[in-house]
TORKOL-4160 file (C-alpha; in steps of 0.2 Angstrom, whole numbers, padded with zeros to 4 digits, m for minus):
92
<pt num="1" X="0522" Y="0693" Z="0604"/>
<pt num="2" X="0512" Y="0678" Z="0609"/>
<pt num="3" X="0495" Y="0677" Z="0618"/>
<pt num="4" X="0502" Y="0675" Z="0636"/>
<pt num="5" X="0513" Y="0691" Z="0634"/>
<pt num="6" X="0499" Y="0701" Z="0627"/>
<pt num="7" X="0487" Y="0696" Z="0641"/>
<pt num="8" X="0501" Y="0699" Z="0654"/>
<pt num="9" X="0504" Y="0717" Z="0648"/>
<pt num="10" X="0485" Y="0720" Z="0648"/>
<pt num="11" X="0483" Y="0712" Z="0666"/>
<pt num="12" X="0497" Y="0722" Z="0672"/>
<pt num="13" X="0490" Y="0738" Z="0665"/>
<pt num="14" X="0473" Y="0735" Z="0672"/>
<pt num="15" X="0481" Y="0732" Z="0689"/>
<pt num="16" X="0490" Y="0748" Z="0688"/>
<pt num="17" X="0474" Y="0757" Z="0685"/>
<pt num="18" X="0465" Y="0748" Z="0699"/>
<pt num="19" X="0480" Y="0752" Z="0711"/>
<pt num="20" X="0479" Y="0770" Z="0706"/>
<pt num="21" X="0460" Y="0771" Z="0708"/>
<pt num="22" X="0461" Y="0763" Z="0725"/>
<pt num="23" X="0474" Y="0775" Z="0730"/>
<pt num="24" X="0464" Y="0790" Z="0725"/>
<pt num="25" X="0448" Y="0784" Z="0733"/>
<pt num="26" X="0456" Y="0776" Z="0748"/>
<pt num="27" X="0449" Y="0759" Z="0744"/>
<pt num="28" X="0463" Y="0748" Z="0750"/>
<pt num="29" X="0454" Y="0732" Z="0743"/>
<pt num="30" X="0454" Y="0739" Z="0726"/>
<pt num="31" X="0472" Y="0744" Z="0728"/>
<pt num="32" X="0477" Y="0727" Z="0734"/>
<pt num="33" X="0467" Y="0719" Z="0719"/>
<pt num="34" X="0477" Y="0730" Z="0708"/>
<pt num="35" X="0494" Y="0725" Z="0715"/>
<pt num="36" X="0489" Y="0707" Z="0713"/>
<pt num="37" X="0484" Y="0710" Z="0695"/>
<pt num="38" X="0500" Y="0718" Z="0692"/>
<pt num="39" X="0510" Y="0704" Z="0699"/>
<pt num="40" X="0499" Y="0691" Z="0689"/>
<pt num="41" X="0502" Y="0701" Z="0673"/>
<pt num="42" X="0521" Y="0701" Z="0676"/>
<pt num="43" X="0521" Y="0682" Z="0679"/>
<pt num="44" X="0511" Y="0679" Z="0664"/>
<pt num="45" X="0523" Y="0689" Z="0653"/>
<pt num="46" X="0538" Y="0679" Z="0661"/>
<pt num="47" X="0528" Y="0662" Z="0657"/>
<pt num="48" X="0527" Y="0668" Z="0639"/>
<pt num="49" X="0546" Y="0671" Z="0638"/>
<pt num="50" X="0549" Y="0654" Z="0645"/>
<pt num="51" X="0537" Y="0646" Z="0633"/>
<pt num="52" X="0545" Y="0655" Z="0618"/>
<pt num="53" X="0562" Y="0649" Z="0623"/>
<pt num="54" X="0556" Y="0631" Z="0626"/>
<pt num="55" X="0548" Y="0631" Z="0609"/>
<pt num="56" X="0564" Y="0637" Z="0601"/>
<pt num="57" X="0573" Y="0623" Z="0609"/>
<pt num="58" X="0561" Y="0610" Z="0603"/>
<pt num="59" X="0562" Y="0617" Z="0585"/>
<pt num="60" X="0581" Y="0616" Z="0586"/>
<pt num="61" X="0580" Y="0598" Z="0592"/>
<pt num="62" X="0569" Y="0594" Z="0578"/>
<pt num="63" X="0580" Y="0602" Z="0566"/>
<pt num="64" X="0595" Y="0592" Z="0573"/>
<pt num="65" X="0585" Y="0575" Z="0571"/>
<pt num="66" X="0580" Y="0580" Z="0554"/>
<pt num="67" X="0597" Y="0586" Z="0548"/>
<pt num="68" X="0608" Y="0574" Z="0558"/>
<pt num="69" X="0599" Y="0558" Z="0563"/>
<pt num="70" X="0614" Y="0548" Z="0568"/>
<pt num="71" X="0621" Y="0562" Z="0579"/>
<pt num="72" X="0604" Y="0564" Z="0587"/>
<pt num="73" X="0603" Y="0545" Z="0590"/>
<pt num="74" X="0620" Y="0545" Z="0598"/>
<pt num="75" X="0615" Y="0559" Z="0609"/>
<pt num="76" X="0599" Y="0550" Z="0614"/>
<pt num="77" X="0609" Y="0534" Z="0618"/>
<pt num="78" X="0621" Y="0544" Z="0629"/>
<pt num="79" X="0608" Y="0553" Z="0639"/>
<pt num="80" X="0599" Y="0536" Z="0641"/>
<pt num="81" X="0615" Y="0528" Z="0647"/>
<pt num="82" X="0618" Y="0542" Z="0659"/>
<pt num="83" X="0600" Y="0542" Z="0666"/>
<pt num="84" X="0601" Y="0523" Z="0668"/>
<pt num="85" X="0618" Y="0525" Z="0678"/>
<pt num="86" X="0611" Y="0538" Z="0689"/>
<pt num="87" X="0595" Y="0529" Z="0693"/>
<pt num="88" X="0601" Y="0511" Z="0696"/>
<pt num="89" X="0605" Y="0508" Z="0714"/>
<pt num="90" X="0624" Y="0505" Z="0718"/>
<pt num="91" X="0629" Y="0488" Z="0722"/>
<pt num="92" X="0641" Y="0490" Z="0737"/>
């Protein structure tokens, strides 16, 4: 579990406590702050998941370049050609 996920879980837990305390005391401001913290914690956990997936993708790409450099070069050339084709204005 990475740092973003851990912080997200902690923030969500603190938010739940604030929400509950605000509900018990009738403090709507504290309750709203708790709900905001819960949402922020969930978003932070999702960011951690996306970051992990992106890191796995980068590691996979580096492995491809290291293990099969000519295939990686061909893929890069194909992507470059496709982007050039899409970006270049049509001549009609």
